C-alpha positions as CSV (number, residue, x, y, z in Angstrom):
1,M,27.1,111.4,-40.4
2,R,26.6,111.7,-36.7
3,I,27.8,109.0,-34.3
4,S,26.3,109.2,-30.9
5,T,28.4,108.6,-27.8
6,A,26.4,105.4,-27.0
7,Q,27.1,104.0,-30.5
8,F,30.7,104.8,-30.2
9,Y,31.0,103.0,-26.8
10,E,29.0,100.0,-28.1
11,S,31.1,99.7,-31.2
12,S,34.4,100.1,-29.4
13,A,33.3,97.5,-26.8
14,A,32.3,95.0,-29.4
15,N,35.6,95.4,-31.3
16,Y,37.6,95.1,-28.1
17,Q,35.7,91.9,-27.1
18,K,36.3,90.4,-30.5
19,N,40.0,91.2,-30.4
20,F,40.3,90.1,-26.9
21,A,38.6,86.7,-27.7
22,N,40.9,86.2,-30.7
23,A,43.9,86.9,-28.5
24,I,42.7,84.5,-25.8
25,K,42.0,81.8,-28.4
26,S,45.4,82.2,-29.9
27,S,47.0,82.2,-26.5
28,E,45.3,78.9,-25.7
29,E,46.4,77.5,-29.1
30,A,50.0,78.6,-28.4
31,S,49.8,76.8,-25.1
32,S,48.4,73.5,-26.3
33,L,49.5,73.7,-30.0
34,V,46.1,72.2,-30.9
35,R,44.4,74.0,-33.8
36,V,41.1,72.1,-33.9
37,N,39.3,71.7,-30.6
38,T,35.7,71.8,-31.9
39,A,34.0,71.4,-35.2
40,A,33.5,75.2,-35.3
41,D,37.3,75.6,-35.5
42,D,37.5,73.7,-38.8
43,P,34.3,71.8,-39.9
44,V,36.1,69.8,-42.7
45,G,39.2,69.1,-40.5
46,A,37.0,68.0,-37.6
47,S,35.1,65.6,-39.8
48,R,38.4,64.1,-41.1
49,L,39.7,63.9,-37.6
50,L,36.6,61.9,-36.5
51,Q,37.2,59.4,-39.4
52,L,40.9,59.1,-38.5
53,G,40.0,58.6,-34.8
54,Q,37.7,55.7,-35.7
55,Q,40.5,54.2,-37.8
56,A,42.9,54.6,-35.0
57,S,40.5,52.8,-32.6
58,M,40.2,49.9,-35.1
59,L,43.9,49.7,-35.5
60,D,44.2,49.5,-31.7
61,Q,41.7,46.7,-31.7
62,F,43.5,44.9,-34.5
63,S,46.7,45.1,-32.4
64,N,45.0,43.6,-29.4
65,N,43.5,40.8,-31.5
66,M,46.9,40.0,-33.0
67,T,48.4,39.8,-29.5
68,T,45.7,37.3,-28.6
69,I,46.2,35.3,-31.7
70,K,50.0,35.2,-31.3
71,A,49.6,33.8,-27.8
72,T,47.1,31.2,-28.9
73,L,49.2,30.2,-31.9
74,G,52.3,29.9,-29.8
75,Q,50.6,27.5,-27.3
76,T,48.9,25.5,-30.1
77,E,52.2,25.0,-32.0
78,A,54.0,24.0,-28.8
79,V,51.3,21.3,-28.0
80,M,51.3,20.1,-31.6
81,T,55.0,19.7,-31.6
82,S,54.9,17.7,-28.4
83,I,52.2,15.5,-30.0
84,G,54.3,15.0,-33.1
85,N,57.2,13.8,-30.9
86,V,55.0,11.4,-29.1
87,L,53.6,10.0,-32.4
88,Q,57.1,9.7,-33.8
89,R,58.0,7.5,-30.8
90,A,54.9,5.4,-31.3
91,K,56.0,4.9,-35.0
92,E,59.4,3.8,-33.8
93,L,57.9,1.2,-31.5
94,A,55.7,-0.1,-34.3
95,L,58.7,-0.4,-36.7
96,S,60.7,-2.2,-34.1
97,A,57.8,-4.6,-33.2
98,G,57.9,-5.8,-36.8
99,N,61.4,-7.2,-36.3
100,A,61.4,-10.9,-36.9
101,G,63.7,-11.4,-33.9
102,Y,61.2,-9.9,-31.5
103,T,59.5,-12.3,-29.0
104,D,56.0,-11.9,-27.6
105,S,57.6,-10.5,-24.4
106,D,59.4,-7.8,-26.5
107,R,56.2,-6.8,-28.3
108,Q,54.3,-6.7,-25.0
109,A,56.9,-4.3,-23.6
110,N,56.3,-2.1,-26.6
111,A,52.6,-2.4,-26.0
112,S,53.1,-1.2,-22.4
113,E,54.9,1.9,-23.6
114,L,52.2,2.5,-26.2
115,S,49.7,2.4,-23.4
116,Q,51.5,5.3,-21.8
117,I,51.8,7.1,-25.1
118,E,48.0,6.7,-25.5
119,E,47.3,8.4,-22.2
120,Q,49.8,11.1,-23.0
121,L,48.2,11.8,-26.3
122,L,44.8,12.0,-24.8
123,S,46.0,14.5,-22.2
124,L,47.8,16.7,-24.8
125,M,44.8,16.7,-27.2
126,N,42.6,17.9,-24.3
127,T,44.9,20.8,-23.5
128,K,43.4,24.0,-22.0
129,D,44.5,27.6,-22.5
130,E,45.1,30.1,-19.8
131,N,41.3,30.8,-19.6
132,G,40.5,27.2,-19.0
133,K,39.1,26.6,-22.5
134,Y,40.0,23.5,-24.5
135,I,42.2,24.6,-27.4
136,F,41.2,21.8,-29.8
137,A,37.4,21.9,-29.2
138,G,36.5,24.4,-31.9
139,S,33.8,26.8,-30.6
140,K,32.9,24.4,-27.8
141,G,35.7,25.6,-25.5
142,D,34.0,24.2,-22.4
143,T,33.6,20.7,-23.9
144,V,36.3,18.0,-23.5
145,P,37.2,17.5,-27.2
146,F,38.3,13.8,-27.0
147,S,36.8,11.1,-24.9
148,R,37.2,7.4,-24.6
149,N,34.1,5.3,-25.4
150,T,33.1,2.1,-23.5
151,D,34.5,-0.1,-26.3
152,G,38.0,1.6,-26.1
153,T,37.5,3.8,-29.2
154,Y,37.6,7.6,-29.1
155,S,35.1,10.2,-30.1
156,Y,35.6,13.9,-31.0
157,N,33.1,16.0,-29.0
158,G,34.0,19.5,-30.4
159,D,33.0,21.1,-33.6
160,Q,34.6,22.3,-36.8
161,V,34.2,26.0,-36.1
162,T,37.2,28.2,-35.9
163,L,37.2,31.4,-33.8
164,D,38.1,34.2,-36.1
165,L,39.3,37.7,-35.1
166,P,39.7,40.7,-37.5
167,I,43.4,41.8,-37.9
168,G,42.8,44.2,-40.9
169,D,40.1,46.0,-42.7
170,T,39.4,43.0,-45.0
171,Q,41.3,40.2,-43.2
172,S,40.3,37.9,-40.3
173,M,42.4,35.1,-38.8
174,A,41.5,31.9,-37.0
175,T,42.7,31.9,-33.4
176,N,42.4,28.2,-33.0
177,S,42.9,24.8,-34.8
178,T,40.1,22.3,-34.3
179,G,40.8,18.8,-33.3
180,W,38.6,17.7,-36.2
181,A,41.0,19.2,-38.7
182,V,44.2,18.2,-37.0
183,F,43.5,14.7,-35.6
184,Q,40.3,13.4,-37.0
185,Q,41.1,13.8,-40.7
186,A,44.2,11.6,-40.9
187,I,43.6,9.2,-43.8
188,N,42.9,5.7,-42.7
189,T,45.0,3.3,-44.8
190,S,43.2,0.3,-43.5
191,R,39.6,0.8,-44.7
192,T,39.1,-2.4,-46.8
193,Q,38.3,-5.9,-45.7
194,T,38.3,-9.4,-47.1
195,T,36.0,-12.3,-46.2
196,M,36.5,-15.9,-47.2
197,T,33.3,-17.3,-48.8
198,S,34.6,-20.7,-49.8
199,P,35.7,-23.2,-48.7
200,T,34.8,-23.2,-45.0
201,A,37.4,-22.3,-42.5
202,L,37.4,-25.8,-41.2
203,V,38.3,-27.2,-44.6
204,D,40.9,-24.5,-45.3
205,G,42.6,-24.9,-42.0
206,G,44.5,-21.6,-42.5
207,R,46.2,-22.6,-45.7
208,V,45.3,-19.5,-47.7
209,V,45.2,-16.1,-45.9
210,L,44.3,-12.9,-47.7
211,S,44.8,-9.8,-45.6
212,N,42.2,-7.0,-45.4
213,G,44.4,-4.8,-47.4
214,Q,46.0,-1.4,-47.0
215,V,45.4,1.6,-49.2
216,G,48.6,2.5,-50.9
217,S,47.2,5.1,-53.3
218,D,44.3,7.2,-52.0
219,V,43.7,8.8,-55.4
220,T,43.5,5.4,-57.2
221,Y,41.4,3.9,-54.5
222,N,38.8,6.7,-54.6
223,A,38.8,6.9,-58.4
224,K,38.6,3.2,-59.3
225,F,38.2,0.9,-56.3
226,R,35.0,2.3,-54.8
227,S,33.1,2.3,-58.0
228,G,33.5,-1.5,-58.6
229,E,33.1,-2.9,-55.1
230,P,32.3,-5.4,-53.8
231,Y,34.8,-7.6,-55.6
232,T,35.1,-11.3,-55.8
233,V,38.6,-12.8,-55.6
234,N,38.8,-16.3,-57.1
235,F,41.8,-18.6,-56.9
236,L,41.6,-20.5,-60.2
237,T,44.8,-22.6,-60.0
238,P,47.8,-22.9,-57.7
239,T,49.4,-20.0,-59.6
240,Q,46.5,-17.8,-60.9
241,L,43.8,-15.8,-59.3
242,E,41.1,-13.5,-60.8
243,I,39.2,-10.5,-59.5
244,R,35.7,-9.6,-60.7
245,D,33.8,-6.4,-59.9
246,S,30.3,-6.1,-58.6
247,L,28.9,-6.5,-62.2
248,G,30.9,-9.7,-62.8
249,T,33.4,-8.0,-65.1
250,D,36.9,-9.6,-65.1
251,V,39.3,-6.8,-63.9
252,T,42.3,-9.1,-63.3
253,S,44.3,-7.1,-65.8
254,E,44.5,-4.4,-63.1
255,V,46.1,-6.8,-60.6
256,S,49.9,-6.7,-60.2
257,G,51.4,-9.5,-62.2
258,N,48.1,-10.1,-63.9
259,G,47.0,-12.2,-60.9
260,V,49.9,-14.7,-60.9
261,F,51.1,-15.8,-57.5
262,N,53.4,-18.4,-56.0
263,S,51.8,-21.3,-54.0
264,T,55.1,-23.0,-53.1
265,G,56.6,-20.2,-51.1
266,G,55.5,-21.5,-47.7
267,A,54.5,-18.8,-45.3
268,A,56.3,-16.1,-47.3
269,T,54.2,-13.0,-47.7
270,Q,53.3,-11.9,-51.2
271,T,51.8,-8.6,-52.1
272,I,48.9,-8.2,-54.5
273,S,48.2,-4.7,-55.6
274,F,44.8,-3.8,-57.1
275,R,43.3,-0.4,-57.7
276,G,45.2,1.4,-55.0
277,V,44.9,-1.4,-52.4
278,D,47.8,-3.7,-51.3
279,L,46.8,-7.1,-50.1
280,K,49.0,-9.6,-48.4
281,L,48.7,-13.2,-49.5
282,N,50.1,-16.1,-47.4
283,I,50.1,-19.7,-48.6
284,N,50.5,-22.0,-45.5
285,L,50.6,-25.5,-47.0
286,K,50.8,-28.3,-44.5
287,P,53.1,-31.4,-44.9
288,G,51.7,-33.7,-47.6
289,D,49.6,-31.0,-49.2
290,V,49.5,-30.9,-53.0
291,P,48.9,-27.4,-54.4
292,A,46.6,-28.7,-57.2
293,T,44.5,-30.5,-54.6
294,V,44.4,-27.6,-52.2
295,F,43.3,-25.0,-54.7
296,G,40.8,-27.5,-56.1
297,N,38.7,-26.5,-53.1
298,A,37.7,-23.3,-55.1
299,Y,39.0,-20.6,-52.9
300,S,37.0,-17.4,-53.1
301,F,37.0,-14.1,-51.1
302,T,35.0,-10.9,-51.2
303,L,36.9,-7.6,-51.1
304,A,35.2,-4.3,-50.3
305,A,35.5,-1.2,-48.2
306,K,34.6,-1.5,-44.6
307,P,30.9,-0.7,-44.0
308,D,30.1,2.5,-42.2
309,S,29.7,2.1,-38.4
310,F,27.8,4.2,-35.9
311,N,28.3,5.3,-32.3
312,A,25.0,6.3,-30.7
313,S,25.1,7.9,-27.2
314,R,22.1,9.0,-25.1
315,S,21.7,12.6,-24.2
316,P,22.4,13.3,-20.5
317,G,19.0,15.0,-20.2
318,N,17.0,12.0,-21.3
319,L,14.1,11.1,-19.0
320,S,14.3,7.4,-19.8
321,T,17.2,5.1,-19.2
322,E,17.1,3.5,-22.7
323,V,20.4,3.1,-24.6
324,V,21.2,2.0,-28.2
325,T,22.7,-1.4,-28.1
326,N,23.3,-2.1,-31.8
327,T,23.2,-0.3,-35.1
328,S,23.2,-1.6,-38.7
329,I,22.5,-0.4,-42.2
330,T,19.3,-2.1,-43.4
331,N,18.7,-0.1,-46.6
332,S,21.9,1.0,-48.4
333,A,20.1,3.2,-50.9
334,A,18.1,5.1,-48.2
335,Y,21.2,5.4,-46.1
336,H,23.3,7.0,-48.8
337,A,20.4,9.2,-50.0
338,S,19.4,10.9,-46.7
339,F,21.4,9.9,-43.7
340,P,23.3,13.1,-42.4
341,E,27.0,13.0,-42.9
342,G,29.2,13.2,-39.8
343,E,26.7,13.4,-37.0
344,A,22.9,13.1,-36.5
345,I,20.3,13.4,-33.8
346,L,17.6,10.8,-33.2
347,K,14.8,12.5,-31.2
348,F,11.7,10.8,-29.9
349,T,8.5,12.9,-30.1
350,S,6.4,10.3,-28.3
351,P,7.1,6.9,-26.7
352,T,7.0,5.3,-30.2
353,A,7.5,8.1,-32.8
354,F,10.8,9.6,-33.6
355,D,12.6,12.0,-36.1
356,L,16.1,12.0,-37.4
357,Y,17.9,15.4,-37.8
358,A,21.3,16.5,-39.0
359,A,23.4,17.9,-36.1
360,P,23.4,20.4,-34.6
361,L,19.7,20.4,-33.7
362,T,18.2,24.0,-33.7
363,A,14.7,25.5,-33.5
364,N,14.7,25.7,-37.3
365,S,15.9,22.2,-38.0
366,K,13.7,19.9,-40.2
367,P,13.8,16.1,-39.9
368,V,15.4,14.2,-42.7
369,S,13.3,11.2,-41.9
370,S,10.6,10.1,-39.4
371,G,9.2,6.8,-38.2
372,V,7.8,4.7,-35.4
373,L,9.3,1.9,-33.3
374,A,8.9,-1.7,-34.5
375,G,9.4,-3.6,-31.3
376,N,12.6,-2.2,-29.9
377,V,14.1,-1.1,-33.2
378,A,13.9,2.4,-34.7
379,T,14.8,2.6,-38.4
380,A,15.6,6.0,-39.8
381,S,17.2,6.7,-43.2
382,G,18.1,3.1,-43.8
383,V,19.8,2.6,-40.4
384,A,18.3,0.4,-37.6
385,F,18.9,1.4,-34.0
386,T,18.2,-1.4,-31.5
387,L,17.2,-0.1,-28.1
388,S,17.8,-1.9,-24.8
389,G,14.2,-2.2,-23.8
390,V,12.8,-5.7,-24.3
391,P,10.2,-6.5,-25.5
392,A,9.3,-2.7,-25.8
393,P,11.5,0.3,-24.9
394,S,10.1,2.7,-22.3
395,M,10.9,5.8,-24.4
396,L,9.6,9.3,-23.4
397,A,9.0,12.3,-25.6
398,G,12.1,14.5,-25.8
399,D,14.6,11.7,-25.4
400,Q,17.5,12.1,-27.8
401,F,20.5,10.1,-29.1
402,S,23.6,11.6,-30.7
403,V,24.7,9.4,-33.6
404,T,28.3,9.7,-35.0
405,V,29.0,8.1,-38.3
406,N,32.4,6.4,-38.9
407,T,33.0,6.0,-42.6
408,H,36.5,4.6,-42.0
409,Q,37.9,7.1,-44.5
410,T,39.8,8.7,-41.7
411,Q,40.9,7.6,-38.3
412,N,41.8,9.4,-35.1
413,V,45.4,8.9,-34.1
414,L,44.2,7.8,-30.6
415,D,42.4,4.9,-32.2
416,T,45.5,4.0,-34.2
417,V,47.7,3.8,-31.1
418,N,45.0,1.9,-29.3
419,Q,44.6,-0.7,-32.1
420,L,48.4,-1.1,-32.4
421,K,48.7,-1.5,-28.6
422,T,46.1,-4.3,-28.6
423,A,47.8,-6.1,-31.5
424,L,51.2,-6.1,-29.8
425,S,49.6,-7.2,-26.5
426,T,48.2,-10.4,-28.1
427,P,50.7,-13.3,-28.0
428,T,51.4,-15.2,-31.2
429,N,52.9,-18.3,-29.6
430,N,54.9,-18.7,-32.8
431,D,51.7,-19.6,-34.7
432,P,52.1,-18.7,-38.4
433,L,48.6,-17.5,-38.8
434,A,48.8,-15.3,-35.6
435,I,52.1,-13.9,-36.8
436,Q,50.6,-13.0,-40.2
437,K,47.7,-11.3,-38.5
438,L,50.1,-9.4,-36.3
439,N,52.3,-8.3,-39.2
440,A,49.1,-7.0,-41.0
441,A,48.1,-5.1,-37.9
442,I,51.7,-3.6,-37.5
443,G,51.6,-2.6,-41.2
444,S,48.3,-1.0,-40.7
445,G,49.5,0.8,-37.6
446,I,52.6,2.1,-39.3
447,G,50.6,3.4,-42.3
448,N,48.0,5.1,-40.1
449,L,50.7,6.6,-37.8
450,A,52.5,8.0,-40.8
451,S,49.1,9.4,-42.0
452,G,48.4,10.9,-38.6
453,I,51.9,12.5,-38.5
454,D,51.3,14.0,-42.0
455,Q,48.0,15.4,-40.9
456,L,49.5,16.9,-37.8
457,T,52.4,18.4,-39.9
458,S,49.7,20.0,-42.1
459,G,48.2,21.5,-38.9
460,I,51.6,22.8,-37.7
461,S,52.2,24.3,-41.2
462,S,48.8,26.1,-40.9
463,V,49.8,27.6,-37.6
464,G,53.1,28.7,-39.0
465,G,51.4,30.2,-42.1
466,R,49.1,32.2,-39.9
467,G,52.0,33.3,-37.9
468,A,53.9,34.5,-41.0
469,S,50.7,36.3,-42.2
470,L,50.3,37.9,-38.8
471,T,53.8,39.3,-39.0
472,T,53.1,40.8,-42.4
473,Q,49.8,42.3,-41.3
474,T,51.5,43.7,-38.2
475,D,53.9,45.6,-40.4
476,I,51.0,46.9,-42.5
477,N,49.0,48.0,-39.4
478,Q,52.0,49.7,-37.9
479,S,52.5,51.7,-41.2
480,L,48.8,52.6,-41.2
481,T,49.1,53.7,-37.5
482,M,52.1,55.9,-38.2
483,A,50.3,57.5,-41.3
484,N,47.2,58.0,-39.2
485,T,49.1,59.7,-36.4
486,Q,50.9,62.0,-38.9
487,T,47.7,62.9,-40.7
488,Q,45.8,63.7,-37.5
489,G,48.7,65.8,-36.4
490,A,48.8,67.7,-39.7
491,I,45.1,68.5,-39.4
492,R,44.8,69.1,-35.6
493,D,48.1,70.5,-34.5
494,S,49.3,74.1,-34.9
495,D,52.6,75.5,-36.3
496,P,54.3,77.2,-33.3
497,A,55.8,80.0,-35.4
498,T,52.5,80.8,-37.1
499,V,50.6,80.8,-33.8
500,M,53.1,83.0,-32.0
501,T,53.2,85.5,-34.9
502,R,49.4,85.7,-35.0
503,L,49.2,86.0,-31.2
504,T,51.8,88.9,-31.2
505,L,49.8,90.7,-33.9
506,Q,46.5,90.2,-32.0
507,Q,48.0,91.4,-28.8
508,T,49.4,94.5,-30.5
509,M,46.0,95.2,-32.1
510,L,44.3,94.8,-28.7
511,Q,46.7,97.3,-27.2
512,A,46.2,99.7,-30.1
513,S,42.4,99.5,-29.8
514,Q,42.7,100.2,-26.0
515,L,44.9,103.3,-26.7
516,A,42.6,104.5,-29.6
517,F,39.6,104.2,-27.4
518,S,41.2,106.2,-24.6
519,K,42.3,109.0,-27.0
520,I,39.0,109.2,-28.8
521,A,37.0,109.2,-25.5
522,Q,38.9,112.4,-24.6
523,L,37.5,114.2,-27.6
524,G,34.1,114.6,-25.9
525,L,32.5,118.1,-25.9
526,F,32.4,118.3,-22.2
527,N,36.2,118.0,-22.1
528,K,36.4,121.3,-24.1
529,V,34.2,123.3,-21.7
């Protein structure tokens, strides 16, 4: 077989270039100790490195998210703790105000401090974070979560949405606690009311006083009381009363003491417990009164849950100046069947026609009911909204009203403090009836403050639980990060001894090929002439 000189040179040059390239590559690898720089170096390894790199980026994002959550939870817990301390002080003031030795001046001093507490609570519940966002407004960070209405009550303007951030492959965590969950859902222990139906107040003269009642057992109240209301409380004799449910069934057997009471105890307060509700009964007989004669006046009361109330506010973008001046339930069946829970939007589509929507109103929202004005009243889903225009409102298409429903099942702690302040500010002038009314208000305030503190404690526990979960997930993510780094290193990095051995071999081969080429090149025919 003949090999031409040109073939020899080309073959030698190709082999030399290949050996030289291998030596250069090994030299670079020895310098950087990185084995996989491109997919061509190791296709399978490069693919795995890409996956590991994506995981590393996610772990970095999880770490950043957890840092954000830790900061937010820390601020939230600090604010909640401050609110808890303020509420505890309000409860102490309420308890001391029930002291029989307190005068009107003493109670008014407590009311003055409660007024300061009310302002302090409002400020704390409207706290902003370092970015200027309200921490208790849900997803509406730019909206003041709690505002005072014209009647002195308070409204929650945020939403119930938590802002969640991923902290693991399958785990997300809320960065915030909504004001709705922490402050709006405190159980209202004063959500029943009594009304004397006979005799007239003039005839009675304050001799028999039955308080509105306070829920002592929420479970019993929901399971039994609500299904039988409204109830009728009849005083049959100076020592016996009966209670009948809405169907007229005698349910006195469920009353503490089977409905027996004392009519000779003066103004002493007696407690009547019925289906989870505790009622205070006061018998205020006047000099010369005979119990048999007094109770011969056929005393009767109705007992039921407080009816739902509504707060309707006009939208700032309304073209008309109309406002809602009054609301009332006109059709209970229609109200319970279709009126939206929580919040609704009343929107006018023309000067007389309107639709009622569940909030929030979106492009895909469908009305739950529609109607037209009857004079200055718009009735939607069994609720009548009286507008300020007389005889006819000057509504314009597009005008909206936000309607918040108060079912009295829960009560904002701000409303509780405000009601307690008002009660303590009202002088009794040592009038037995006024004192009994005051004591009922104090009992209601103490119960609702305790409920508010319990709800707040639940919120603090939620923050603490998330913090503990965050710590656990941090340890997991750190372990994953360490394993990720080690795996990437095992695939991408080179073993120094192996690289140096290979580089030495390649350099030796390169030198040998140079020497062999030089020797063989001298074997040419012309060198022998």
